[in-house]
TISE-867917 format. One record per residue (C-alpha): residue number from 1; residue in one letter; z, x, y. Coordinates in nm, 2 decimals, m for minus. Example, Ala and Ser with C-alpha at 12.3 -4.5 7.8 and 13.67 -1.06 7.14 Angstrom:
<nodes>
NODE   resi   resn        w        u        v
NODE      1      a     0.78     1.23    m0.45
NODE      2      s     0.71     1.37    m0.11
</nodes>
This chain:
<nodes>
NODE   resi   resn        w        u        v
NODE      1      m     0.00     0.00     0.00
NODE      2      r     0.08     0.29     0.24
NODE      3      d    m0.26     0.45     0.18
NODE      4      r    m0.43     0.12     0.23
NODE      5      l    m0.25     0.05     0.56
NODE      6      i    m0.32     0.40     0.69
NODE      7      t    m0.69     0.38     0.60
NODE      8      g    m0.72     0.03     0.76
NODE      9      i    m0.57     0.17     1.08
NODE     10      i    m0.81     0.47     1.09
NODE     11      l    m1.11     0.24     1.02
NODE     12      a    m1.00     0.01     1.31
NODE     13      v    m0.95     0.30     1.55
NODE     14      i    m1.30     0.43     1.47
NODE     15      l    m1.50     0.11     1.43
NODE     16      i    m1.36    m0.11     1.71
NODE     17      p    m1.49     0.10     2.00
NODE     18      v    m1.81     0.20     1.81
NODE     19      v    m1.90    m0.16     1.74
NODE     20      s    m1.79    m0.31     2.08
NODE     21      i    m1.88    m0.05     2.35
NODE     22      e    m2.25    m0.04     2.44
NODE     23      i    m2.26     0.33     2.50
NODE     24      f    m2.18     0.38     2.13
NODE     25      l    m2.46     0.16     2.01
NODE     26      e    m2.67     0.44     1.88
NODE     27      l    m2.37     0.60     1.71
NODE     28      f    m2.30     0.26     1.54
NODE     29      q    m2.66     0.25     1.40
NODE     30      v    m2.62     0.61     1.28
NODE     31      l    m2.29     0.51     1.10
NODE     32      m    m2.46     0.21     0.95
NODE     33      s    m2.74     0.44     0.82
NODE     34      l    m2.48     0.66     0.65
NODE     35      f    m2.31     0.34     0.52
NODE     36      v    m2.64     0.25     0.34
NODE     37      l    m2.68     0.59     0.18
NODE     38      i    m2.31     0.61     0.07
NODE     39      a    m2.30     0.25    m0.05
NODE     40      s    m2.63     0.29    m0.24
NODE     41      h    m2.49     0.60    m0.41
NODE     42      e    m2.17     0.41    m0.50
NODE     43      m    m2.38     0.14    m0.68
NODE     44      i    m2.59     0.41    m0.86
NODE     45      r    m2.26     0.57    m0.97
NODE     46      m    m2.16     0.24    m1.11
NODE     47      y    m2.48     0.20    m1.31
NODE     48      e    m2.45     0.56    m1.43
NODE     49      s    m2.13     0.46    m1.61
NODE     50      k    m2.37     0.33    m1.88
NODE     51      k    m2.69     0.53    m1.82
NODE     52      k    m2.76     0.83    m1.61
NODE     53      f    m3.04     0.83    m1.35
NODE     54      q    m3.26     1.13    m1.29
NODE     55      l    m3.22     1.30    m0.95
NODE     56      l    m3.55     1.20    m0.80
NODE     57      p    m3.53     0.82    m0.88
NODE     58      k    m3.17     0.83    m0.75
NODE     59      i    m3.29     0.98    m0.42
NODE     60      g    m3.58     0.74    m0.41
NODE     61      i    m3.36     0.43    m0.45
NODE     62      m    m3.13     0.55    m0.17
NODE     63      l    m3.43     0.61     0.06
NODE     64      l    m3.58     0.27    m0.02
NODE     65      a    m3.25     0.10     0.06
NODE     66      l    m3.24     0.29     0.39
NODE     67      a    m3.61     0.20     0.46
NODE     68      t    m3.53    m0.17     0.40
NODE     69      f    m3.23    m0.14     0.63
NODE     70      y    m3.45     0.00     0.91
NODE     71      s    m3.74    m0.24     0.86
NODE     72      v    m3.53    m0.55     0.86
NODE     73      g    m3.28    m0.44     1.12
NODE     74      g    m3.54    m0.31     1.35
NODE     75      v    m3.33     0.00     1.43
NODE     76      l    m3.29     0.24     1.60
NODE     77      g    m3.30     0.04     1.93
NODE     78      n    m3.12    m0.01     2.26
NODE     79      i    m2.90    m0.30     2.37
NODE     80      k    m3.21    m0.50     2.49
NODE     81      h    m3.38    m0.47     2.16
NODE     82      n    m3.39    m0.79     1.96
NODE     83      p    m3.43    m0.74     1.59
NODE     84      l    m3.49    m1.11     1.54
NODE     85      q    m3.83    m1.05     1.69
NODE     86      a    m3.90    m0.73     1.51
NODE     87      n    m3.94    m0.86     1.15
NODE     88      g    m4.32    m0.88     1.16
NODE     89      a    m4.32    m0.53     1.00
NODE     90      l    m4.18    m0.68     0.68
NODE     91      s    m4.52    m0.81     0.58
NODE     92      i    m4.62    m0.44     0.56
NODE     93      t    m4.31    m0.27     0.44
NODE     94      i    m4.21    m0.51     0.15
NODE     95      p    m4.54    m0.46    m0.04
NODE     96      i    m4.52    m0.09     0.01
NODE     97      f    m4.16    m0.06    m0.10
NODE     98      t    m4.24    m0.28    m0.41
NODE     99      i    m4.54    m0.05    m0.50
NODE    100      v    m4.33     0.26    m0.46
NODE    101      l    m4.04     0.13    m0.67
NODE    102      l    m4.27     0.00    m0.95
NODE    103      s    m4.44     0.34    m0.95
NODE    104      f    m4.12     0.49    m1.07
NODE    105      l    m4.20     0.33    m1.41
NODE    106      v    m4.49     0.57    m1.44
NODE    107      l    m4.35     0.87    m1.25
NODE    108      f    m4.02     0.90    m1.44
NODE    109      r    m4.00     0.90    m1.81
NODE    110      d    m3.65     0.75    m1.84
NODE    111      f    m3.69     0.49    m1.57
NODE    112      n    m3.76     0.15    m1.73
NODE    113      g    m3.78    m0.22    m1.64
NODE    114      e    m3.41    m0.26    m1.65
NODE    115      d    m3.37     0.02    m1.39
NODE    116      v    m3.62    m0.16    m1.16
NODE    117      g    m3.38    m0.46    m1.16
NODE    118      k    m3.08    m0.23    m1.08
NODE    119      a    m3.28    m0.06    m0.80
NODE    120      l    m3.38    m0.40    m0.65
NODE    121      t    m3.01    m0.51    m0.65
NODE    122      i    m2.91    m0.19    m0.46
NODE    123      i    m3.20    m0.22    m0.21
NODE    124      n    m3.14    m0.58    m0.14
NODE    125      y    m2.76    m0.59    m0.15
NODE    126      v    m2.70    m0.28     0.05
NODE    127      g    m3.02    m0.25     0.26
NODE    128      l    m3.04    m0.62     0.37
NODE    129      g    m2.66    m0.65     0.40
NODE    130      a    m2.63    m0.35     0.64
NODE    131      a    m2.94    m0.47     0.84
NODE    132      s    m2.78    m0.81     0.88
NODE    133      i    m2.47    m0.65     1.03
NODE    134      v    m2.68    m0.46     1.28
NODE    135      i    m2.87    m0.77     1.37
NODE    136      l    m2.55    m0.96     1.44
NODE    137      r    m2.44    m0.67     1.66
NODE    138      f    m2.76    m0.68     1.87
NODE    139      l    m2.70    m1.05     1.92
NODE    140      g    m2.36    m0.97     2.07
NODE    141      v    m2.01    m0.83     2.00
NODE    142      r    m1.89    m1.19     1.95
NODE    143      f    m2.11    m1.24     1.65
NODE    144      i    m1.95    m0.93     1.48
NODE    145      v    m1.60    m1.05     1.57
NODE    146      y    m1.69    m1.40     1.43
NODE    147      l    m1.81    m1.24     1.10
NODE    148      l    m1.49    m1.03     1.07
NODE    149      i    m1.26    m1.33     1.15
NODE    150      i    m1.42    m1.53     0.87
NODE    151      t    m1.40    m1.26     0.61
NODE    152      s    m1.05    m1.14     0.70
NODE    153      s    m0.90    m1.49     0.74
NODE    154      t    m1.05    m1.60     0.41
NODE    155      d    m0.91    m1.30     0.23
NODE    156      i    m0.57    m1.31     0.39
NODE    157      f    m0.50    m1.68     0.34
NODE    158      a    m0.65    m1.69    m0.01
NODE    159      y    m0.41    m1.41    m0.10
NODE    160      i    m0.11    m1.57     0.06
NODE    161      f    m0.16    m1.92    m0.08
NODE    162      g    m0.28    m1.79    m0.42
NODE    163      m     0.03    m1.58    m0.47
NODE    164      k     0.26    m1.86    m0.38
NODE    165      y     0.08    m2.17    m0.51
NODE    166      g    m0.19    m2.05    m0.73
NODE    167      k    m0.19    m2.23    m1.07
NODE    168      h    m0.56    m2.30    m1.15
NODE    169      k    m0.77    m2.00    m1.21
NODE    170      l    m1.09    m1.98    m1.01
NODE    171      a    m1.29    m1.74    m1.23
NODE    172      p    m1.07    m1.59    m1.49
NODE    173      h    m1.36    m1.41    m1.66
NODE    174      i    m1.42    m1.22    m1.34
NODE    175      s    m1.09    m1.20    m1.15
NODE    176      p    m0.79    m1.34    m1.33
NODE    177      k    m0.56    m1.33    m1.02
NODE    178      k    m0.78    m1.56    m0.80
NODE    179      s    m0.70    m1.93    m0.79
NODE    180      w    m0.85    m2.25    m0.67
NODE    181      e    m0.55    m2.31    m0.45
NODE    182      g    m0.60    m1.97    m0.28
NODE    183      a    m0.97    m2.02    m0.25
NODE    184      i    m0.94    m2.36    m0.09
NODE    185      a    m0.66    m2.25     0.15
NODE    186      g    m0.87    m1.94     0.25
NODE    187      t    m1.17    m2.15     0.33
NODE    188      i    m0.97    m2.41     0.53
NODE    189      f    m0.79    m2.16     0.74
NODE    190      a    m1.10    m1.94     0.79
NODE    191      t    m1.30    m2.25     0.90
NODE    192      i    m1.03    m2.35     1.15
NODE    193      i    m0.98    m2.00     1.30
NODE    194      g    m1.35    m1.90     1.29
NODE    195      s    m1.46    m2.23     1.44
NODE    196      a    m1.20    m2.21     1.71
NODE    197      f    m1.31    m1.86     1.81
NODE    198      a    m1.68    m1.97     1.81
NODE    199      l    m1.62    m2.28     2.02
NODE    200      y    m1.35    m2.15     2.26
NODE    201      y    m1.47    m1.79     2.29
NODE    202      g    m1.51    m1.80     2.67
NODE    203      s    m1.17    m1.96     2.72
NODE    204      v    m0.99    m1.69     2.52
NODE    205      f    m1.20    m1.40     2.64
NODE    206      y    m1.24    m1.50     3.00
NODE    207      p    m1.44    m1.26     3.22
NODE    208      g    m1.22    m1.10     3.49
NODE    209      t    m0.94    m1.01     3.25
NODE    210      w    m0.95    m0.66     3.09
NODE    211      i    m1.02    m0.79     2.74
NODE    212      g    m1.27    m1.04     2.87
NODE    213      n    m1.46    m0.78     3.05
NODE    214      f    m1.45    m0.56     2.73
NODE    215      v    m1.58    m0.81     2.48
NODE    216      n    m1.74    m1.08     2.69
NODE    217      s    m1.91    m0.91     2.98
NODE    218      g    m2.19    m1.17     2.97
NODE    219      g    m1.95    m1.46     3.04
NODE    220      e    m2.06    m1.67     2.74
NODE    221      q    m1.85    m1.98     2.68
NODE    222      t    m1.92    m2.03     2.31
NODE    223      l    m2.08    m1.84     2.02
NODE    224      l    m2.42    m2.02     2.08
NODE    225      d    m2.41    m1.99     2.46
NODE    226      n    m2.69    m1.77     2.61
NODE    227      f    m2.83    m1.75     2.25
NODE    228      s    m2.97    m2.10     2.19
NODE    229      t    m3.03    m2.42     2.37
NODE    230      l    m2.79    m2.57     2.13
NODE    231      g    m2.52    m2.38     2.31
NODE    232      e    m2.65    m2.45     2.66
NODE    233      n    m2.75    m2.82     2.66
NODE    234      n    m2.49    m2.97     2.43
NODE    235      p    m2.12    m3.06     2.47
NODE    236      l    m1.86    m2.88     2.26
NODE    237      w    m1.83    m3.15     2.00
NODE    238      v    m2.21    m3.13     1.93
NODE    239      q    m2.18    m2.75     1.89
NODE    240      g    m1.89    m2.81     1.66
NODE    241      l    m2.12    m3.01     1.43
NODE    242      i    m2.31    m2.69     1.38
NODE    243      i    m2.04    m2.43     1.40
NODE    244      v    m1.78    m2.59     1.16
NODE    245      p    m2.02    m2.63     0.86
NODE    246      v    m2.16    m2.28     0.92
NODE    247      t    m1.81    m2.13     0.93
NODE    248      f    m1.71    m2.33     0.62
NODE    249      f    m2.00    m2.21     0.41
NODE    250      a    m1.96    m1.86     0.54
NODE    251      s    m1.61    m1.85     0.41
NODE    252      i    m1.73    m1.97     0.07
NODE    253      f    m1.99    m1.70     0.06
NODE    254      a    m1.72    m1.44     0.15
NODE    255      q    m1.54    m1.54    m0.17
NODE    256      i    m1.86    m1.54    m0.37
NODE    257      g    m1.94    m1.19    m0.23
NODE    258      d    m1.60    m1.07    m0.34
NODE    259      l    m1.65    m1.22    m0.69
NODE    260      v    m2.00    m1.07    m0.72
NODE    261      a    m1.85    m0.72    m0.66
NODE    262      s    m1.57    m0.79    m0.91
NODE    263      r    m1.82    m0.91    m1.17
NODE    264      l    m2.03    m0.59    m1.12
NODE    265      k    m1.73    m0.37    m1.16
NODE    266      r    m1.61    m0.56    m1.46
NODE    267      t    m1.95    m0.54    m1.62
NODE    268      y    m1.96    m0.16    m1.58
NODE    269      n    m1.59    m0.10    m1.65
NODE    270      i    m1.50     0.06    m1.33
NODE    271      k    m1.20     0.00    m1.11
NODE    272      d    m1.36     0.08    m0.77
NODE    273      f    m1.71     0.15    m0.65
NODE    274      g    m1.59     0.48    m0.50
NODE    275      t    m1.29     0.69    m0.37
NODE    276      l    m1.39     0.74    m0.01
NODE    277      l    m1.13     0.51     0.14
NODE    278      p    m0.78     0.58     0.00
NODE    279      g    m0.61     0.25    m0.10
NODE    280      h    m0.93     0.06    m0.08
NODE    281      g    m1.17     0.25    m0.31
NODE    282      g    m1.53     0.29    m0.19
NODE    283      l    m1.72     0.14     0.11
NODE    284      l    m1.84    m0.15    m0.10
NODE    285      d    m1.49    m0.23    m0.21
NODE    286      r    m1.39    m0.28     0.16
NODE    287      f    m1.71    m0.44     0.28
NODE    288      d    m1.84    m0.64    m0.02
NODE    289      s    m1.77    m0.99     0.13
NODE    290      v    m1.88    m0.87     0.48
NODE    291      l    m2.23    m0.79     0.35
NODE    292      f    m2.26    m1.13     0.19
NODE    293      v    m2.14    m1.32     0.49
NODE    294      a    m2.35    m1.11     0.73
NODE    295      m    m2.67    m1.20     0.53
NODE    296      f    m2.58    m1.57     0.54
NODE    297      l    m2.50    m1.57     0.91
NODE    298      t    m2.81    m1.37     1.00
NODE    299      a    m3.03    m1.62     0.81
NODE    300      v    m2.86    m1.92     0.99
NODE    301      f    m2.88    m1.77     1.33
NODE    302      l    m3.24    m1.66     1.27
NODE    303      l    m3.32    m2.02     1.19
NODE    304      i    m3.14    m2.14     1.50
NODE    305      y    m3.30    m1.88     1.72
NODE    306      r    m3.65    m1.98     1.59
NODE    307      l    m3.60    m2.35     1.64
NODE    308      y    m3.39    m2.36     1.95
NODE    309      p    m3.43    m2.03     2.15
NODE    310      a    m3.23    m1.98     2.47
NODE    311      i    m3.41    m2.07     2.79
NODE    312      i    m3.47    m1.75     2.98
NODE    313      v    m3.45    m1.81     3.36
</nodes>
């Protein structure tokens, strides 16, 4: 517990300014690039518990995950860059990446069809997940905070209520300690807290205060304000009809993401993905649910952005 707490504090000290301060935006993108490489290696290490990869396919998979991250996230870019408008390149990159990966079947003797599936899991899970985090950051710091509130609230309240009231196992074949009581409580509290943040963002982080100037320099009142006409032309209760369901399903995906990681580790008989973070394990052990929720939220906000873009005056 001591190592876990110390590691969490160190991560917070490093990540909070890097994620929230604009002058550190390029550093944030560099760190996310390193995240993709390390997380990809952690998953390869997991697969190698049953079958070793040759060095070149291993490097190739990591580079394809990184290339997916760049092509989807539209990085490296400045604060005015909008990756939601940069995805036209996917019609070019996806076929190329697919051809390269399938070519591994010919180029490397020990690389088979099962390995293609493993590689695709790494490329999509890590590459798309990390790109989704970057996209949310480009949309604004509030989107990243919203993401972290949902994942952390779900985790904390699911643990608290699961320990105290958990009687019915959620998925005993994957994670015997998780319960339906904890899962339901986690989703309820995450939905309340996350939705409240999204709908009353401007009231809590009001420009003119030091924290308001820090995280809400644009003066947005809600999560959708200055992002979509849904946040500019509609009263709060109408926005709530959008935000509350999105937050609810995001919390569910947070728990699914955690269970997916647990299922993978159980399948390959490993305790943690890595050892980089004392008390937590590897990067994927700490950010598994964050990747899942980031992909869901990016898909939702991409759809909202396409259908109801903000009116630029």
